[in-house]
N, C-alpha and C positions, 0 to 999 in steps of 0.2 A: 711190604712185598714190591720189589722192583722188577719191571719187565723190559728194561732197557737192553738186555742181552740178548732178546728175541731178535731185534733188528739185525744183529750180526749173522744170525742163523739162516735167515731168510733172504735168498737171493733175488733180485729184480727181475722181472720179465718171464717167470716160471708159470705165472697165473696161479699162484698160491697166496694164502694169507693166513694169518694166525688171528684167532679171535679169543678175547678173555670172555669166558661164560660166567655169568653171575644170576642170581635169583632174587626175587622178590617173594617174601612169604606174605601171603594174602589170606583174608578171611574167606572161608568157603562160600560159594553161591549156590542156590537152588538150581541154577542152570550150568553146573560143572561140566556137563558133557559138551557144552559149547566152547568151553576154554580148551583148545586143542594143544596148547603147550604147557598144561599144567598136570603135575603128577601128586599123588596123595602123600601127605606128611602124616606122621603119627599123630592121631587126633588129641589124645589126651593122656596125660602121665599123672598118677595120684602123687602127691607130695611124699617123699621119703626122707627122713633125716633133715626136714627143714627146707628141702629143695622145692623151688617154684613150679608148680603144674605147667605144663604146656598148653597153650591155648589151642583149640582146634585151627588148622591151617591148610593151605595149598601152596604149591611152590610154582611160580611162573618163571620160566627159564629165558633169558636173553643175552645178547653178546654185543660186544663192540671190538672193532679192529684193534689189536696190540699198538698198531703204529700210533694210535691216538692216546695211549695210556701212558702217563708218566710214572705213576705208581699207585699201590693200593695201600690204604692206611687205615688205622683205627680211628674211631670217631674224635675229632679234635675240639678243643674249647671254641664255642660259636658265639661271635658278636652279632646281635640283631641289627639289621640295616634298616634306615627309615625309609617309609613309603616305597616297598618293594613292589615290582610290577605285577607279581603273581604269587599266590599263596603257597607254591611249590618252593619258593625261595626261602631257604632256613635263616640265611645270614651269611656271614663270611668268616674266614679264619686265617691266621697268619702261619704260612709254611715257607720257612727258610727266607724271610723277610719278603715275602710276596703275598699279598692279600688275595684270596681266592673265594668267589662266591660259592656257595653249597646249595644244590638243589636236591629235593627229595624226589626221586624218580617215581615213587608210588603214587604220591599226590599229583604229579604231571599225567601220569597214566590214568588216573581216576581209579586207584586200586587202595582197598583199606589194608595197610601193612600190619601184620601181627609181628610183636616183638618178643620172640622167644630166645633171642641171643643178640649180643651187641651187634649193631650195624656195622658194615664196612663202607669205606669212602674210595671211590674211583676217581683220581686225579688225571685230568686229560688235557691235551693241548692240540688244537686244531684252529684253523682260520687265524693263526697267531694269537690266540687267546687261551688262557688257561681257566678251566672250570672244574667243579667237583660235583659228584653225584652220589648221593647215599642209597645204598642198596642193603638188602638183607645178609647176603654172603656171595662169596667168589667160589666157584667150584675148580676150574682149571683152565688151562690154555689149550686150544685145538688148532692144529694145523691142517688146513683142508685145501682143495682146489676151488677156485671161483666157479667151475662148473657144477660144483655141489651146493651152490647158493641159488635158490630159486628167488625170482622176483615175486613179491606179494601179488596176489590177485586183486582186483579192484574192491572186491567185498571185504578182504582182511585190511586192505589200506584205509577203506572207509571206517571201519570198526575202530581202528587204531589212530584215528585222526592224521593218517598219512605219516606216522611216526616210525614206520618200519620200512626198511630198505631192502631187507632180504630174509629168506627163510632157510634154515638149515634142519634136515631131518636126521636124528640119530635113531638108534634102534628102539629107545625107551621113551623118547621125548622129542619135542621140536623147540629149536631156539630161535627166537626172533632177533635179527639185528637191527639195533635201534638207530635212528636217524638223529643223532645227537645235535649235527648242525642244524636241522631245523628247529629243534628245541631252544638252542642258544640263539638262534637268528630272531625267533619270535620274542625272545625276552629282551634282545638288544637289537633295535631297528637299524642301528649303524652298521650291522654286520650283513645285511642283506645287499644283494646286488643293486648297484645304482650307477647310472652313467653320468660322468661329470658334464653338467650342461655348458660348462666353459671350454670344453675340449673342443679342438678343430680337427676336422677330418676331411680329407680330400675327396671331392665329389667327381672327380674326373673319371673314375672307372669303379664298377661294380666287382668288387673281389668276390670270390666264390670260396665258400668255407663249408666244410663237412664236420658235424659236431657229434660227439658221443657223450651221453650223460643219462643215467638210469632215472633221475628225478623228473618227472613231467614239468614240475613247476620251474626248475633251473634250466631245463631245455627250452621252455618258452621264453624265459627271461633273456637267455643268451640269444636266442633267434630275433628277439624283438631289440635288444641293445645293439647287437651287432648290425642289425639292419638300419638302426638309425646312424650308424657310423658307415654305412655305404656298402654293406656286405650282402650278398644273396647266400642264404643260409639253408643247407639242407640238415635234417635232423635224423639221428639214430638212437636207439634205446640202450646200447650197450656196445663193448667192444667187438664182439662177434658180428653183431648186425652192421657196425661200421665196416669191419674187415670184408664181409660179404658184398657190401655195396661198393667197396673199392675194387673188388674183382669184377663187378659188373661194370664200372666205370672204365676200368682197364681194358676190358674186352670191346667196349663201345669205341673207345680211342682208338684201338688197333683196327678195328673193322671200319672205321671211318678215315683212317690215315691222318689221325690229328694227335697233337701232343696232349699228354694226360692234363696239363695245366689248363687247357680249354674247359676241362669239366670241373677241377677241383684244385684250389691254388694253396690252401691251408687246412690243416685238420686240428681241431681243437677237442681235446678228450679229458673227461674226469679220469681219475684213477680208480676209485672203489665203484665197481660195477659187477653185478652178477653175470655168470657165464665166462666173460673174458674181461679182464681189468684193463686200465689204460697202459700200464707198463708192458704187458704182453702184446697188447695191439701196437705200441710204439715199436717195440722189437721186431715184430713181423713186418712193418711197414719199412723200417730201415734195412732189413735183410733183402728186400724185394728190388730187383734191379730197376723196375719201372716207377715204383712208388717212392724209392728212397730219398728223391730229391724234393719231395713235397714237405714243406716245414710242418713238424708236429708240435703243437703247445699243449703241455699238460696244465689243465686248470682244475685245481683241487685244493681242498682243505688240508690236504697231507703235505703241502709244499712247506717244509721247514728246513732250517739249515742242518739238522740231524738227519733228515731224510732225502734231502736234494740229490745226493749221490746216486740213489735209485734211478732217479730220471735220467741222470747223466750217463749211467751205465748201459742204457738201453737205446741211447742215441736222440733223446728229445732235444729239440731245437731251442725250447725255452720252457721254463716252468714258472707259473704265476699262482700264487694264492688266491683263493675266494676271500672276499669279494671283489677283486680288483679288476672290474670287468673294463673299464676305460683304458688302463694299461694293456689289458688283453688285445683289445681293438687296435690300439696303437702298435704295439709289438707285432701283431699279425701283418698290418700293413708293411711294417719295416722289413719283416722276413720275405714277404712276397715280392717286394721291390729288389731286394738283395739277390734273389734267386733269378729275378729277370736279369738283372745285370751280369751275374755269372754266366747265364745262358748267352747272352749276346758276346760275351768275351771268349767263348770256346771257340 
């Protein structure tokens, strides 16, 4: 199953996304009523005509952004890898001359998977890395608004080891959107944000940056690392919160008769965020006559050659793939200085 055509149908900046919904068929628990995203599966079928009986199970429903999915395939032939870092890593397989590691999501999420049918493999690409995840099955693709995606509360986040970035409520079930970047970065420390110690930054001026990212961990890391590079950083939790903060800043600048750049000189935004995504935020900024000259950098795992046109279509000044935090700081400084020169030459 290929999902590449989905990218053509979804226009950037509309605050919409498409998610691939999949499920893990799990052993039932005594505390099933606490598993809010699970529904009953036929518990048992007596063998008829030599067919295998179905084991008792429950289905847990999850989702991932279509933009991260390359394709969905049947279980390939797996080669074990020596000294894997986590028991969820099953090994690797060869797909069109590319060696791809395979992770069992049920093991990572500490679920006991029931195999009543052959599993499916979701092949993904983000942070410039290709990975694959084994699941029980795939249901369908949903097109929804980011406004329909709720941020998980602290209790849900704690129970899921902070592996959930969003919650989508349908009529008969809840779908949890998984933070696959967190999973992959924990398995591969080289994919974590890290400032290059040898990089040099000008200390002559403290630039003012406003960031939008729904991950508390990423927000703190961006703030700390940009701070090391000489930036004063203000954080917001998603696109809408960032937009509302920009409206406050715009009002304060007008009331005080000062340029907007006295308050914010660059905006750094993730793309995937509940309520309002980074593409929609960027479009609104670039359509605002007061805010449009502020550089906007999209800093996301979704910056790929195939998807870069989306950021360009909404007017992003630059797009940088996580975890290139050093390059982010360097480009932010360059864009700010370019804007200053343009303002002096007017």
